[in-house]
Steps between C-alpha positions, in 0.01 A plus 500: 500500500867449584641393836631846596159656431334235718760561773438877489125447533546249783733734692259790453207293625701373798600855598137610493390186682759546775389858561128446453460236766775592744344642812144416402473249781218573741609407856161334549541289186818309583491263202451785253780704659736204499413413141556859384840521666609159373393575142675837518818330628487244220452779246812677631702178471358446149611846387860428606492154344378637165726808492830350619588325171436822305706713740790257544704619197499854641653416836541150644560605862232768492252251354591244766439753779181623336361147473616396849358808672178491297465131594556588867235773468253246360580244771445764769160571346417128504600472867301815577197340338531187712538712815192697393306173477613376842407846631619494860600838649865393522513374141321810373771709670766286329312540170502878544877483556536282190320762294718773643808302388324423171482872425875534533570186303263615223696823447841341441404252226284773344809717469697211349208415268474851357878522463496176300197610296686820414813308394298249301278759335205259522265790571533872424782665693262753657306215659820346642621838632160571657511159669854554630413844640182360656701213657753751638214702651370178654843425650513852646145474639578162655816637663318806634226278642732240655704776663172655615609834354193550282236232558183465295632587155284245316411759234857461375421140402293644216795546257596130510141374495409722206822409318439129540140540378624684190775238450244220527268664246796572269604135510145378439427734208842576349726219621879515507702716263616271218810689390692371799591161370204304635441190294172492307 
């Protein structure tokens, strides 16, 4: 199995891992909640670390911002996990604010990521377009919620969550498209 195939599988697994355990923390089980959030944050950082070298030829500045913002997203998740463990009312309020900011930060690198995936052709174009549209919906939902125009639109998170699940499964079972100059 070549390096790019292993990278695709690893990224797919990390995407599923980040989603599967994020938010599974039971407030009464502080260690479990903290561990879930920390592992999810590390998975997010791992995705950026593995994808950045593959995306770099398709946009240096875009890849830099993708990796930097994805890293910030992961760090916020790590901090949120520590605050969950400490579990004082004040720190839980800060943690909730961190996750509010996390939602906005998630949307921007997602948009950059799907733009770069489209340019690189590493996955089918329809999957990249779906991801970009889903990220745009997420940006709109976040703006509507922050402006308190239309609160409680969590159902509109479904396009990005379902897209990332399909992307993860695609990477695990199909890998990256080879015709795009990836070394064997």
